[in-house]
N, CA, C and O atoms as a printed pandas DataFrame, in Angstrom:
     atom_number atom_name residue_name chain_id  residue_number  x_coord  y_coord  z_coord
0              1         N          GLN        A               1   -3.225   -7.859    1.345
1              2        CA          GLN        A               1   -2.410   -6.929    1.389
2              3         C          GLN        A               1   -1.131   -7.130    0.448
3              4         O          GLN        A               1   -0.405   -8.122    0.510
4              5         N          VAL        A               2   -0.948   -6.036   -0.449
5              6        CA          VAL        A               2    0.189   -6.081   -1.233
6              7         C          VAL        A               2    1.534   -6.009   -0.397
7              8         O          VAL        A               2    1.516   -5.323    0.625
8              9         N          ARG        A               3    2.552   -6.585   -0.709
9             10        CA          ARG        A               3    4.041   -6.615   -0.338
10            11         C          ARG        A               3    4.892   -6.647   -1.330
11            12         O          ARG        A               3    4.602   -7.329   -2.314
12            13         N          LEU        A               4    6.102   -5.932   -1.290
13            14        CA          LEU        A               4    7.020   -5.952   -2.221
14            15         C          LEU        A               4    8.386   -6.624   -1.445
15            16         O          LEU        A               4    8.922   -5.893   -0.612
16            17         N          VAL        A               5    8.779   -7.520   -1.594
17            18        CA          VAL        A               5   10.313   -8.061   -0.919
18            19         C          VAL        A               5   11.189   -8.241   -1.810
19            20         O          VAL        A               5   10.848   -8.888   -2.800
20            21         N          GLU        A               6   12.787   -7.641   -1.707
21            22        CA          GLU        A               6   13.753   -7.475   -2.590
22            23         C          GLU        A               6   14.397   -8.558   -2.002
23            24         O          GLU        A               6   14.118   -8.985   -0.882
24            25         N          SER        A               7   15.497   -9.138   -2.942
25            26        CA          SER        A               7   16.544   -9.687   -2.266
26            27         C          SER        A               7   17.617   -9.858   -3.502
27            28         O          SER        A               7   17.332   -9.620   -4.675
28            29         N          GLY        A               8   18.730  -10.250   -3.099
29            30        CA          GLY        A               8   19.985  -10.525   -3.708
30            31         C          GLY        A               8   21.115   -9.259   -3.358
31            32         O          GLY        A               8   22.236   -9.125   -3.849
32            33         N          GLY        A               9   20.478   -8.441   -2.411
33            34        CA          GLY        A               9   21.751   -8.039   -1.994
34            35         C          GLY        A               9   22.824   -8.598   -1.291
35            36         O          GLY        A               9   22.958   -9.818   -1.203
36            37         N          GLY        A              10   23.649   -7.745   -0.751
37            38        CA          GLY        A              10   25.078   -8.271   -0.262
38            39         C          GLY        A              10   26.361   -7.359   -0.433
39            40         O          GLY        A              10   26.392   -6.193   -0.824
40            41         N          LEU        A              11   27.601   -8.316    0.021
41            42        CA          LEU        A              11   28.768   -7.427   -0.190
42            43         C          LEU        A              11   29.503   -7.971   -1.388
43            44         O          LEU        A              11   29.756   -9.174   -1.459
44            45         N          VAL        A              12   29.844   -7.143   -2.307
45            46        CA          VAL        A              12   30.663   -7.549   -3.461
46            47         C          VAL        A              12   31.932   -6.617   -3.470
47            48         O          VAL        A              12   32.006   -5.558   -2.846
48            49         N          GLN        A              13   32.964   -7.180   -4.297
49            50        CA          GLN        A              13   34.095   -6.144   -4.545
50            51         C          GLN        A              13   34.166   -5.005   -5.731
51            52         O          GLN        A              13   33.558   -5.128   -6.794
52            53         N          ALA        A              14   34.641   -4.360   -5.540
53            54        CA          ALA        A              14   34.675   -3.057   -6.676
54            55         C          ALA        A              14   34.962   -3.969   -7.767
55            56         O          ALA        A              14   35.861   -4.810   -7.776
56            57         N          GLY        A              15   33.824   -3.644   -9.011
57            58        CA          GLY        A              15   34.155   -4.043  -10.252
58            59         C          GLY        A              15   33.572   -5.867  -10.411
59            60         O          GLY        A              15   33.883   -6.715  -11.247
60            61         N          GLY        A              16   32.658   -5.938   -9.249
61            62        CA          GLY        A              16   31.725   -6.839   -9.597
62            63         C          GLY        A              16   30.624   -6.804   -9.786
63            64         O          GLY        A              16   30.160   -5.748  -10.217
64            65         N          SER        A              17   29.660   -8.045   -9.522
65            66        CA          SER        A              17   28.340   -7.892  -10.048
66            67         C          SER        A              17   27.057   -8.311   -8.999
67            68         O          SER        A              17   27.345   -9.224   -8.226
68            69         N          LEU        A              18   26.211   -7.970   -8.925
69            70        CA          LEU        A              18   25.171   -8.482   -7.937
70            71         C          LEU        A              18   23.710   -8.383   -9.001
71            72         O          LEU        A              18   23.682   -7.879  -10.124
72            73         N          ARG        A              19   22.871   -8.852   -8.459
73            74        CA          ARG        A              19   21.454   -8.999   -9.264
74            75         C          ARG        A              19   20.294   -9.051   -8.247
75            76         O          ARG        A              19   20.118  -10.077   -7.590
76            77         N          LEU        A              20   19.487   -7.957   -8.099
77            78        CA          LEU        A              20   18.550   -7.691   -7.374
78            79         C          LEU        A              20   17.021   -8.379   -7.927
79            80         O          LEU        A              20   16.727   -8.423   -9.122
80            81         N          SER        A              21   16.211   -8.850   -6.921
81            82        CA          SER        A              21   15.166   -9.079   -7.407
82            83         C          SER        A              21   14.061   -8.575   -6.513
83            84         O          SER        A              21   14.167   -8.556   -5.286
84            85         N          CYS        A              22   13.081   -8.198   -7.122
85            86        CA          CYS        A              22   11.967   -7.307   -6.307
86            87         C          CYS        A              22   10.526   -8.542   -6.592
87            88         O          CYS        A              22   10.604   -8.703   -7.810
88            89         N          VAL        A              23    9.526   -9.286   -6.178
89            90        CA          VAL        A              23    8.810   -9.717   -6.139
90            91         C          VAL        A              23    7.221   -9.095   -5.270
91            92         O          VAL        A              23    7.052   -8.944   -4.060
92            93         N          ALA        A              24    6.562   -8.923   -6.039
93            94        CA          ALA        A              24    5.138   -8.552   -5.301
94            95         C          ALA        A              24    4.334   -9.343   -5.203
95            96         O          ALA        A              24    4.083  -10.097   -6.143
96            97         N          SER        A              25    3.625   -9.414   -3.916
97            98        CA          SER        A              25    2.530  -10.398   -3.582
98            99         C          SER        A              25    1.526  -10.073   -3.131
99           100         O          SER        A              25    1.718   -9.234   -2.251
100          101         N          GLY        A              26    0.172  -10.381   -3.323
101          102        CA          GLY        A              26   -0.813  -10.370   -2.441
102          103         C          GLY        A              26   -1.823   -9.118   -3.758
103          104         O          GLY        A              26   -2.808   -8.461   -3.422
104          105         N          SER        A              27   -1.325   -9.114   -4.896
105          106        CA          SER        A              27   -2.025   -8.125   -5.609
106          107         C          SER        A              27   -2.572   -8.818   -6.608
107          108         O          SER        A              27   -2.128   -9.852   -7.106
108          109         N          THR        A              28   -3.804   -8.083   -6.973
109          110        CA          THR        A              28   -4.845   -8.437   -8.054
110          111         C          THR        A              28   -4.584   -8.043   -9.057
111          112         O          THR        A              28   -5.411   -8.304   -9.931
112          113         N          PHE        A              29   -3.484   -7.321   -9.432
113          114        CA          PHE        A              29   -3.200   -6.302  -10.747
114          115         C          PHE        A              29   -2.113   -6.181  -10.891
115          116         O          PHE        A              29   -1.362   -6.342   -9.930
116          117         N          SER        A              30   -1.532   -5.791  -12.377
117          118        CA          SER        A              30    0.254   -5.531  -12.545
118          119         C          SER        A              30    0.408   -4.176  -12.618
119          120         O          SER        A              30   -0.358   -3.383  -13.165
120          121         N          PHE        A              31    1.596   -3.902  -11.953
121          122        CA          PHE        A              31    2.035   -2.850  -11.325
122          123         C          PHE        A              31    2.035   -1.824  -12.794
123          124         O          PHE        A              31    2.078   -2.457  -13.848
124          125         N          TYR        A              32    2.003   -0.776  -12.865
125          126        CA          TYR        A              32    1.974   -0.040  -14.126
126          127         C          TYR        A              32    3.696    0.590  -14.680
127          128         O          TYR        A              32    4.239    0.788  -15.766
128          129         N          HIS        A              33    4.097    0.739  -13.161
129          130        CA          HIS        A              33    5.381    0.629  -13.089
130          131         C          HIS        A              33    6.160    0.509  -12.060
131          132         O          HIS        A              33    5.958    1.093  -10.995
132          133         N          MET        A              34    7.206   -0.330  -12.310
133          134        CA          MET        A              34    8.500   -0.672  -11.050
134          135         C          MET        A              34    9.845   -0.091  -11.269
135          136         O          MET        A              34   10.183    0.440  -12.327
136          137         N          GLY        A              35   10.603   -0.216  -10.213
137          138        CA          GLY        A              35   11.770    0.360  -10.364
138          139         C          GLY        A              35   12.592    0.011   -8.970
139          140         O          GLY        A              35   12.348   -0.901   -8.181
140          141         N          TRP        A              36   13.638    1.007   -8.900
141          142        CA          TRP        A              36   14.767    0.733   -7.863
142          143         C          TRP        A              36   15.062    2.203   -7.340
143          144         O          TRP        A              36   15.150    3.122   -8.154
144          145         N          TYR        A              37   15.201    2.402   -6.096
145          146        CA          TYR        A              37   15.661    3.971   -5.478
146          147         C          TYR        A              37   16.738    3.338   -4.826
147          148         O          TYR        A              37   16.783    2.111   -4.914
148          149         N          ARG        A              38   17.650    3.948   -4.164
149          150        CA          ARG        A              38   18.517    3.824   -3.618
150          151         C          ARG        A              38   18.983    4.541   -2.317
151          152         O          ARG        A              38   18.781    5.724   -2.595
152          153         N          GLN        A              39   19.469    4.504   -1.113
153          154        CA          GLN        A              39   19.794    5.685   -0.287
154          155         C          GLN        A              39   21.012    5.192    0.507
155          156         O          GLN        A              39   20.874    4.266    1.307
156          157         N          ALA        A              40   22.174    5.769    0.313
157          158        CA          ALA        A              40   23.341    5.837    0.893
158          159         C          ALA        A              40   23.284    6.571    2.270
159          160         O          ALA        A              40   22.523    7.527    2.416
160          161         N          LEU        A              41   24.029    6.159    3.206
161          162        CA          LEU        A              41   24.281    6.610    4.633
162          163         C          LEU        A              41   24.257    7.981    4.436
163          164         O          LEU        A              41   25.133    8.414    3.687
164          165         N          GLY        A              42   23.178    9.082    5.103
165          166        CA          GLY        A              42   23.844   10.296    5.000
166          167         C          GLY        A              42   22.974   11.073    3.690
167          168         O          GLY        A              42   22.604   12.228    3.481
168          169         N          LYS        A              43   22.883    9.889    3.016
169          170        CA          LYS        A              43   22.436   11.325    1.572
170          171         C          LYS        A              43   20.631   10.970    1.481
171          172         O          LYS        A              43   19.967   10.435    2.369
172          173         N          GLN        A              44   20.235   11.358    0.401
173          174        CA          GLN        A              44   19.213   11.278    0.077
174          175         C          GLN        A              44   18.631   10.234   -0.662
175          176         O          GLN        A              44   19.423    9.596   -1.354
176          177         N          ARG        A              45   17.283    9.849   -0.698
177          178        CA          ARG        A              45   17.140    8.293   -1.808
178          179         C          ARG        A              45   17.450    8.960   -3.079
179          180         O          ARG        A              45   17.315   10.180   -2.988
180          181         N          GLU        A              46   17.690    8.694   -3.820
181          182        CA          GLU        A              46   17.700    8.259   -5.603
182          183         C          GLU        A              46   17.057    7.363   -6.235
183          184         O          GLU        A              46   16.928    6.212   -5.818
184          185         N          LEU        A              47   16.723    7.667   -6.993
185          186        CA          LEU        A              47   16.330    7.052   -8.252
186          187         C          LEU        A              47   17.253    6.712   -8.665
187          188         O          LEU        A              47   18.217    7.475   -8.732
188          189         N          VAL        A              48   17.308    5.377   -9.117
189          190        CA          VAL        A              48   18.629    4.322  -10.171
190          191         C          VAL        A              48   18.036    3.887  -11.137
191          192         O          VAL        A              48   18.716    3.702  -12.147
192          193         N          ALA        A              49   16.577    3.569  -11.186
193          194        CA          ALA        A              49   16.405    2.760  -12.388
194          195         C          ALA        A              49   14.796    2.401  -12.502
195          196         O          ALA        A              49   14.345    1.771  -11.545
196          197         N          GLY        A              50   14.071    2.664  -13.350
197          198        CA          GLY        A              50   12.632    2.190  -13.603
198          199         C          GLY        A              50   12.088    1.790  -14.925
199          200         O          GLY        A              50   12.486    2.300  -15.972
200          201         N          ILE        A              51   11.081    0.776  -14.859
201          202        CA          ILE        A              51   10.626    0.277  -16.010
202          203         C          ILE        A              51    9.143    0.008  -16.009
203          204         O          ILE        A              51    8.620   -0.640  -15.101
204          205         N          SER        A              52    8.299    0.625  -17.273
205          206        CA          SER        A              52    7.129    0.801  -17.302
206          207         C          SER        A              52    6.590   -0.609  -17.687
207          208         O          SER        A              52    7.327   -1.582  -17.846
208          209         N          SER        A              53    5.121   -0.627  -17.834
209          210        CA          SER        A              53    4.952   -2.335  -18.165
210          211         C          SER        A              53    4.981   -2.487  -19.607
211          212         O          SER        A              53    5.065   -3.627  -20.064
212          213         N          SER        A              54    4.925   -1.503  -20.369
213          214        CA          SER        A              54    4.986   -1.539  -21.775
214          215         C          SER        A              54    6.867   -1.747  -22.147
215          216         O          SER        A              54    7.342   -1.805  -23.281
216          217         N          GLY        A              55    7.553   -1.815  -20.999
217          218        CA          GLY        A              55    9.102   -1.946  -21.321
218          219         C          GLY        A              55   10.195   -0.796  -21.417
219          220         O          GLY        A              55   11.416   -0.835  -21.567
220          221         N          ILE        A              56    9.134    0.412  -21.247
221          222        CA          ILE        A              56   10.233    1.833  -21.451
222          223         C          ILE        A              56   10.980    2.043  -19.879
223          224         O          ILE        A              56   10.421    2.204  -18.794
224          225         N          THR        A              57   12.285    1.984  -20.162
225          226        CA          THR        A              57   13.048    2.175  -19.007
226          227         C          THR        A              57   13.698    3.750  -19.006
227          228         O          THR        A              57   13.629    4.670  -19.822
228          229         N          MET        A              58   14.323    3.611  -17.761
229          230        CA          MET        A              58   15.078    4.912  -17.315
230          231         C          MET        A              58   16.385    4.387  -16.529
231          232         O          MET        A              58   16.612    3.348  -15.908
232          233         N          TYR        A              59   17.127    5.502  -16.804
233          234        CA          TYR        A              59   18.079    5.230  -15.757
234          235         C          TYR        A              59   18.705    6.501  -15.091
235          236         O          TYR        A              59   18.587    7.607  -15.618
236          237         N          ALA        A              60   19.321    6.322  -14.010
237          238        CA          ALA        A              60   19.989    7.334  -13.475
238          239         C          ALA        A              60   21.553    7.483  -14.042
239          240         O          ALA        A              60   22.397    6.592  -13.958
240          241         N          ASP        A              61   21.789    8.989  -14.721
241          242        CA          ASP        A              61   23.457    8.807  -15.171
242          243         C          ASP        A              61   24.398    7.904  -14.728
243          244         O          ASP        A              61   25.153    7.193  -15.391
244          245         N          SER        A              62   24.241    8.038  -13.229
245          246        CA          SER        A              62   25.192    7.360  -12.734
246          247         C          SER        A              62   25.532    5.745  -12.813
247          248         O          SER        A              62   26.574    5.145  -12.550
248          249         N          VAL        A              63   24.438    5.345  -13.209
249          250        CA          VAL        A              63   24.409    3.643  -13.666
250          251         C          VAL        A              63   24.149    3.301  -15.039
251          252         O          VAL        A              63   23.999    2.143  -15.431
252          253         N          LYS        A              64   24.095    4.375  -15.795
253          254        CA          LYS        A              64   23.962    3.902  -17.405
254          255         C          LYS        A              64   25.247    3.191  -17.695
255          256         O          LYS        A              64   26.405    3.398  -17.332
256          257         N          GLY        A              65   24.641    2.213  -18.527
257          258        CA          GLY        A              65   25.810    1.249  -19.195
258          259         C          GLY        A              65   25.992    0.241  -18.062
259          260         O          GLY        A              65   26.123   -0.947  -18.355
260          261         N          ARG        A              66   26.006    0.580  -16.969
261          262        CA          ARG        A              66   26.618   -0.497  -16.087
262          263         C          ARG        A              66   24.694   -1.281  -15.203
263          264         O          ARG        A              66   24.686   -2.461  -14.852
264          265         N          PHE        A              67   24.025   -0.831  -15.109
265          266        CA          PHE        A              67   22.934   -1.565  -14.336
266          267         C          PHE        A              67   21.808   -1.881  -15.816
267          268         O          PHE        A              67   21.815   -1.248  -16.872
268          269         N          SER        A              68   21.035   -2.889  -15.493
269          270        CA          SER        A              68   19.744   -3.169  -16.224
270          271         C          SER        A              68   18.763   -3.569  -15.728
271          272         O          SER        A              68   18.841   -4.478  -14.901
272          273         N          ILE        A              69   17.614   -3.047  -16.058
273          274        CA          ILE        A              69   16.513   -3.236  -15.497
274          275         C          ILE        A              69   15.545   -3.814  -16.239
275          276         O          ILE        A              69   15.208   -3.361  -17.333
276          277         N          SER        A              70   14.856   -5.191  -15.527
277          278        CA          SER        A              70   13.950   -6.119  -16.139
278          279         C          SER        A              70   12.802   -6.071  -15.623
279          280         O          SER        A              70   12.854   -5.662  -14.463
280          281         N          VAL        A              71   11.204   -6.448  -16.183
281          282        CA          VAL        A              71   10.530   -6.770  -15.358
282          283         C          VAL        A              71    9.308   -8.012  -15.919
283          284         O          VAL        A              71    8.867   -7.910  -17.063
284          285         N          GLU        A              72    9.032   -8.681  -15.381
285          286        CA          GLU        A              72    8.006   -9.608  -15.545
286          287         C          GLU        A              72    6.342   -9.320  -15.307
287          288         O          GLU        A              72    5.747   -9.731  -14.311
288          289         N          ASN        A              73    5.681   -8.513  -16.440
289          290        CA          ASN        A              73    4.527   -7.639  -15.609
290          291         C          ASN        A              73    3.589   -8.862  -14.995
291          292         O          ASN        A              73    3.127   -8.661  -13.871
292          293         N          ALA        A              74    3.289  -10.060  -15.625
293          294        CA          ALA        A              74    2.479  -10.902  -15.045
294          295         C          ALA        A              74    2.858  -11.486  -13.619
295          296         O          ALA        A              74    1.956  -11.899  -12.891
296          297         N          LYS        A              75    3.861  -11.516  -13.313
297          298        CA          LYS        A              75    4.235  -12.308  -12.000
298          299         C          LYS        A              75    4.917  -10.898  -11.159
299          300         O          LYS        A              75    5.444  -11.037  -10.056
300          301         N          ASN        A              76    4.826   -9.634  -11.806
301          302        CA          ASN        A              76    4.953   -8.370  -10.590
302          303         C          ASN        A              76    6.197   -8.640  -10.044
303          304         O          ASN        A              76    6.336   -8.492   -8.829
304          305         N          ILE        A              77    7.491   -9.155  -10.998
305          306        CA          ILE        A              77    8.529   -9.197  -10.738
306          307         C          ILE        A              77    9.783   -8.154  -11.394
307          308         O          ILE        A              77   10.007   -8.234  -12.602
308          309         N          VAL        A              78   10.352   -7.459  -10.783
309          310        CA          VAL        A              78   11.225   -6.365  -11.084
310          311         C          VAL        A              78   12.809   -6.960  -10.790
311          312         O          VAL        A              78   13.173   -7.509   -9.750
312          313         N          THR        A              79   13.560   -6.720  -11.882
313          314        CA          THR        A              79   14.925   -7.540  -11.703
314          315         C          THR        A              79   15.913   -6.141  -11.652
315          316         O          THR        A              79   15.564   -5.153  -12.298
316          317         N          LEU        A              80   16.937   -6.128  -10.991
317          318        CA          LEU        A              80   17.904   -5.047  -11.594
318          319         C          LEU        A              80   19.582   -5.868  -11.355
319          320         O          LEU        A              80   20.067   -6.402  -10.358
320          321         N          GLN        A              81   20.167   -5.647  -12.864
321          322        CA          GLN        A              81   21.274   -6.390  -12.840
322          323         C          GLN        A              81   22.465   -5.090  -12.782
323          324         O          GLN        A              81   22.659   -4.145  -13.546
324          325         N          MET        A              82   23.037   -5.453  -11.714
325          326        CA          MET        A              82   24.313   -4.363  -11.515
326          327         C          MET        A              82   25.903   -4.614  -11.901
327          328         O          MET        A              82   26.393   -5.382  -11.073
328          329         N          ASN        A              83   26.603   -4.311  -12.639
329          330        CA          ASN        A              83   27.585   -4.607  -12.900
330          331         C          ASN        A              83   28.596   -3.586  -12.906
331          332         O          ASN        A              83   28.169   -2.436  -13.012
332          333         N          SER        A              84   30.085   -3.773  -12.800
333          334        CA          SER        A              84   30.758   -3.294  -12.790
334          335         C          SER        A              84   30.649   -2.341  -11.502
335          336         O          SER        A              84   31.299   -1.309  -11.667
336          337         N          LEU        A              85   30.218   -2.393  -10.685
337          338        CA          LEU        A              85   29.969   -2.118   -9.182
338          339         C          LEU        A              85   31.326   -1.106   -8.632
339          340         O          LEU        A              85   32.498   -1.476   -8.702
340          341         N          ASN        A              86   30.937    0.048   -8.159
341          342        CA          ASN        A              86   32.086    0.737   -7.419
342          343         C          ASN        A              86   31.586    1.231   -6.286
343          344         O          ASN        A              86   30.398    1.262   -5.964
344          345         N          VAL        A              87   32.648    1.677   -5.593
345          346        CA          VAL        A              87   32.416    2.225   -3.715
346          347         C          VAL        A              87   30.587    2.948   -3.372
347          348         O          VAL        A              87   29.693    2.986   -2.526
348          349         N          GLU        A              88   31.026    3.475   -4.955
349          350        CA          GLU        A              88   29.692    4.749   -4.553
350          351         C          GLU        A              88   28.225    4.147   -4.964
351          352         O          GLU        A              88   27.232    4.874   -4.989
352          353         N          ASP        A              89   28.175    2.643   -5.309
353          354        CA          ASP        A              89   26.791    1.962   -5.475
354          355         C          ASP        A              89   26.522    1.617   -3.792
355          356         O          ASP        A              89   25.459    1.139   -3.398
356          357         N          THR        A              90   27.295    1.836   -3.185
357          358        CA          THR        A              90   26.920    1.233   -1.691
358          359         C          THR        A              90   25.768    1.866   -1.143
359          360         O          THR        A              90   25.779    3.096   -1.099
360          361         N          ALA        A              91   24.924    1.339   -0.779
361          362        CA          ALA        A              91   23.574    1.811   -0.543
362          363         C          ALA        A              91   22.379    0.707   -0.180
363          364         O          ALA        A              91   22.420   -0.465   -0.555
364          365         N          VAL        A              92   21.531    1.168    0.450
365          366        CA          VAL        A              92   20.034    0.473    0.609
366          367         C          VAL        A              92   19.267    0.581   -0.579
367          368         O          VAL        A              92   19.064    1.638   -1.175
368          369         N          TYR        A              93   18.913   -0.363   -0.856
369          370        CA          TYR        A              93   18.190   -0.456   -2.651
370          371         C          TYR        A              93   16.770   -1.030   -2.487
371          372         O          TYR        A              93   16.390   -2.183   -2.286
372          373         N          TYR        A              94   16.122    0.095   -2.630
373          374        CA          TYR        A              94   14.454   -0.004   -2.180
374          375         C          TYR        A              94   13.789   -0.461   -3.302
375          376         O          TYR        A              94   14.131    0.362   -4.151
376          377         N          CYS        A              95   12.882   -1.441   -3.971
377          378        CA          CYS        A              95   12.109   -1.394   -4.968
378          379         C          CYS        A              95   10.429   -0.817   -4.863
379          380         O          CYS        A              95    9.682   -1.000   -3.902
380          381         N          TYR        A              96   10.186   -0.276   -5.801
381          382        CA          TYR        A              96    8.871    0.411   -5.690
382          383         C          TYR        A              96    7.851   -0.130   -6.676
383          384         O          TYR        A              96    8.443   -0.402   -7.720
384          385         N          GLY        A              97    6.685   -0.367   -6.752
385          386        CA          GLY        A              97    5.744   -0.335   -7.580
386          387         C          GLY        A              97    4.743    0.795   -7.796
387          388         O          GLY        A              97    4.591    1.479   -6.784
388          389         N          ASP        A              98    3.981    1.189   -8.911
389          390        CA          ASP        A              98    3.191    1.741   -9.072
390          391         C          ASP        A              98    1.900    1.104   -9.481
391          392         O          ASP        A              98    1.942    0.438  -10.516
392          393         N          PRO        A              99    0.935    1.180   -8.945
393          394        CA          PRO        A              99   -0.457    1.120   -9.208
394          395         C          PRO        A              99   -0.997    1.404  -10.636
395          396         O          PRO        A              99   -0.767    2.551  -11.019
396          397         N          PRO        A             100   -1.526    0.772  -11.323
397          398        CA          PRO        A             100   -2.326    1.039  -12.615
398          399         C          PRO        A             100   -3.310    2.334  -12.609
399          400         O          PRO        A             100   -3.507    3.028  -13.607
400          401         N          TRP        A             101   -3.931    2.568  -11.265
401          402        CA          TRP        A             101   -4.975    3.327  -10.895
402          403         C          TRP        A             101   -4.124    4.607  -10.846
403          404         O          TRP        A             101   -4.725    5.637  -11.150
404          405         N          GLY        A             102   -2.727    4.724  -10.488
405          406        CA          GLY        A             102   -2.357    5.803  -10.010
406          407         C          GLY        A             102   -2.532    6.467   -8.640
407          408         O          GLY        A             102   -2.824    7.634   -8.379
408          409         N          GLY        A             103   -2.236    5.254   -7.693
409          410        CA          GLY        A             103   -2.590    5.480   -6.322
410          411         C          GLY        A             103   -1.344    5.489   -5.683
411          412         O          GLY        A             103   -0.303    5.516   -6.339
412          413         N          LEU        A             104   -1.361    5.465   -4.262
413          414        CA          LEU        A             104   -0.122    5.514   -3.691
414          415         C          LEU        A             104    0.969    4.388   -4.367
415          416         O          LEU        A             104    0.683    3.422   -5.074
416          417         N          ARG        A             105    2.372    4.860   -3.891
417          418        CA          ARG        A             105    3.366    3.846   -4.712
418          419         C          ARG        A             105    3.639    2.531   -3.592
419          420         O          ARG        A             105    3.644    2.865   -2.408
420          421         N          TYR        A             106    3.780    1.614   -3.788
421          422        CA          TYR        A             106    4.386    0.721   -2.979
422          423         C          TYR        A             106    5.833    0.507   -2.661
423          424         O          TYR        A             106    6.593    0.450   -3.627
424          425         N          TRP        A             107    6.305    0.388   -1.524
425          426        CA          TRP        A             107    7.931    0.155   -1.491
426          427         C          TRP        A             107    8.042   -1.087   -0.854
427          428         O          TRP        A             107    7.159   -1.400   -0.056
428          429         N          GLY        A             108    8.884   -1.771   -1.049
429          430        CA          GLY        A             108    9.686   -2.706   -0.511
430          431         C          GLY        A             108   10.413   -2.596    0.723
431          432         O          GLY        A             108    9.891   -1.593    1.210
432          433         N          GLN        A             109   11.340   -3.010    1.595
433          434        CA          GLN        A             109   11.885   -2.876    2.607
434          435         C          GLN        A             109   13.455   -2.738    2.589
435          436         O          GLN        A             109   14.208   -2.689    3.562
436          437         N          GLY        A             110   13.717   -2.696    1.459
437          438        CA          GLY        A             110   14.953   -2.489    1.164
438          439         C          GLY        A             110   16.108   -3.416    1.377
439          440         O          GLY        A             110   16.048   -4.144    2.368
440          441         N          THR        A             111   17.050   -3.489    0.668
441          442        CA          THR        A             111   17.957   -4.599    0.671
442          443         C          THR        A             111   19.581   -4.035    0.580
443          444         O          THR        A             111   20.083   -3.603   -0.457
444          445         N          GLN        A             112   20.090   -4.109    1.539
445          446        CA          GLN        A             112   21.868   -3.655    1.280
446          447         C          GLN        A             112   22.659   -3.830    0.386
447          448         O          GLN        A             112   22.868   -5.024    0.169
448          449         N          VAL        A             113   23.194   -3.147   -0.231
449          450        CA          VAL        A             113   24.403   -3.215   -1.000
450          451         C          VAL        A             113   25.600   -2.258   -0.653
451          452         O          VAL        A             113   25.580   -1.028   -0.594
452          453         N          THR        A             114   26.855   -3.289   -0.397
453          454        CA          THR        A             114   27.680   -2.628   -0.145
454          455         C          THR        A             114   29.013   -3.309   -0.964
455          456         O          THR        A             114   29.310   -4.503   -1.002
456          457         N          VAL        A             115   29.630   -2.312   -1.524
457          458        CA          VAL        A             115   30.617   -2.218   -2.474
458          459         C          VAL        A             115   32.006   -1.939   -1.755
459          460         O          VAL        A             115   32.361   -0.842   -1.323
460          461         N          SER        A             116   32.962   -3.502   -1.683
461          462        CA          SER        A             116   34.341   -2.900   -1.240
462          463         C          SER        A             116   35.260   -2.303   -2.026
463          464         O          SER        A             116   34.937   -2.120   -3.200
464          465         N          SER        A             117   36.283   -1.969   -1.679
465          466        CA          SER        A             117   37.549   -1.578   -2.528
466          467         C          SER        A             117   38.338   -2.392   -2.574
467          468         O          SER        A             117   39.377   -2.208   -3.208
């Protein structure tokens, strides 16, 4: 059974940094695409950043220049480095992984990020 487990969330002051990691276990394949969504209280889930197995990245406009995503394909580990955090970044962050055959997306359980002013 494939599981994605996030870590690294927590409470940080505005202007600070956090590093989120997501490890996929139980898979016999490398994900084609991995990344992060977030969902703030009362808002829809939004895509934050994604990265393909070839290293192509994409970012939401709101995090460009502040967040950086990276992946270790062989280990199915995706990391999100978040700098210059602001209160609007407060949300539950979810890791996802897309299998190479185009099947259903895998999701992590989420990790809370809270930025205080």
